[in-house]
C-alpha positions in Angstrom: 87.9 22.5 179.0 87.9 19.6 177.3 86.1 17.8 179.8 83.5 20.1 179.9 83.3 20.1 175.6 82.8 16.0 176.2 80.3 16.6 178.7 77.9 19.1 176.4 78.5 16.6 173.8 77.5 13.6 175.8 74.3 15.8 177.0 73.5 17.5 173.6 73.0 13.6 171.8 71.2 12.4 174.3 68.4 15.5 174.5 68.7 15.4 170.4 68.2 11.0 170.6 65.3 12.0 173.0 63.6 14.3 170.9 63.6 11.9 168.1 62.2 8.8 169.6 59.5 11.1 171.1 58.6 12.2 167.7 54.8 11.1 166.4 56.1 8.8 163.3 54.6 10.7 160.1 52.6 7.4 159.5 50.6 8.0 162.5 48.5 10.1 160.3 44.2 9.7 160.6 44.4 9.2 156.4 46.8 6.4 157.1 44.5 4.4 159.9 43.8 1.0 158.0 41.9 -1.0 161.1 40.5 -0.1 164.3 40.8 -3.0 167.3 37.9 -2.9 169.7 36.4 -5.2 172.2 39.6 -7.8 170.9 38.4 -7.5 167.4 40.1 -6.1 164.5 37.6 -3.6 162.1 39.0 -3.0 158.8 37.4 0.6 158.3 37.0 3.0 155.1 37.6 6.2 156.0 35.2 9.3 156.8 37.4 12.3 156.5 35.9 14.9 155.5 32.3 16.9 155.4 31.0 15.4 151.7 32.6 11.4 152.8 30.8 11.8 157.1 27.5 13.4 155.5 27.4 10.1 152.8 28.9 7.6 155.6 27.2 4.2 154.4 24.3 5.7 152.9 23.1 3.9 149.4 25.2 0.6 150.2 23.2 -2.7 150.1 25.5 -4.1 152.7 28.5 -4.4 155.2 30.4 -7.0 156.0 31.4 -8.2 159.4 34.7 -7.2 160.7 34.3 -4.0 158.4 33.5 -0.8 159.1 33.2 2.9 158.7 35.8 5.5 160.8 34.6 8.7 160.6 37.0 11.6 162.0 36.7 14.7 162.9 39.3 17.7 163.5 37.7 18.1 167.3 35.7 16.5 169.8 31.6 17.5 169.9 28.8 15.6 170.2 28.3 14.7 166.6 24.7 13.5 165.5 24.0 10.7 163.3 20.9 9.7 161.2 20.1 6.9 159.2 19.2 8.6 156.2 19.6 6.6 152.8 20.4 3.5 154.8 19.6 0.1 154.0 20.2 -2.4 156.7 20.6 -1.9 160.5 24.4 -0.6 162.3 25.7 -0.5 165.4 27.3 2.9 166.0 30.4 3.7 168.6 31.7 7.7 169.5 35.1 7.2 170.9 36.7 10.2 172.9 40.0 12.0 172.1 41.5 9.4 174.8 40.6 6.2 172.6 37.8 5.4 174.8 34.2 4.1 173.8 31.9 7.1 175.1 28.4 5.5 173.6 26.8 2.9 171.7 24.2 3.0 169.7 23.0 -0.5 169.1 20.6 -1.7 166.0 20.4 1.8 165.0 17.8 0.9 161.7 17.0 3.1 158.8 13.1 3.2 159.7 14.0 5.2 162.3 15.1 8.0 160.5 14.7 11.2 160.6 15.7 10.0 164.4 19.5 11.9 165.1 21.1 9.5 168.0 23.6 12.1 170.0 26.3 11.0 172.9 26.4 12.6 176.0 29.7 13.1 175.8 32.3 14.6 172.8 33.7 12.6 170.5 37.0 12.7 168.0 35.8 9.7 166.0 32.8 7.9 165.5 32.8 3.7 164.3 30.1 2.5 162.4 30.0 -1.7 162.7 27.2 -4.1 161.4 24.4 -4.7 163.9 24.4 -7.1 166.9 28.8 -6.3 167.1 28.4 -4.3 169.9 26.3 -7.1 171.8 28.5 -9.7 170.3 31.5 -8.5 171.7 30.2 -7.1 174.5 31.3 -3.9 173.9 31.1 -1.3 176.8 31.4 2.5 177.3 34.6 2.9 178.4 36.7 0.0 176.4 39.7 1.1 175.2 40.5 1.5 171.1 43.4 1.2 168.7 44.2 2.3 165.1 46.4 0.2 163.5 48.2 2.3 160.7 
């Protein structure tokens, strides 16, 4: 009986440890994202998590620094359209799927193209806006993997 009890205790602690180790960290929430690593470059991001900030985006700003961007985080993957309303400078818009791969890139989206909208052909959960030319400069391709830093 003692041997069975010991085996039970060992199995219990093994399973408990396994589940604790494999639980996602509470820090891995969208609101804690600080940077996006894409094409080997770390981009410091401002987050657009709610509809009001997502609608505003980078509109009315005068510029965006290199290695900075805005990351839009949506609740579920979809073909989210983007436009250049009230923008003052060109940007690259990068759609990222839930699998953390680039699914679509709009290079050099320009303010004068408004009211045109840009719509990806695949669903995305995240959209990253960066300075125009970033995609070409860093040879960014559809299918490239991205990572978040918290």
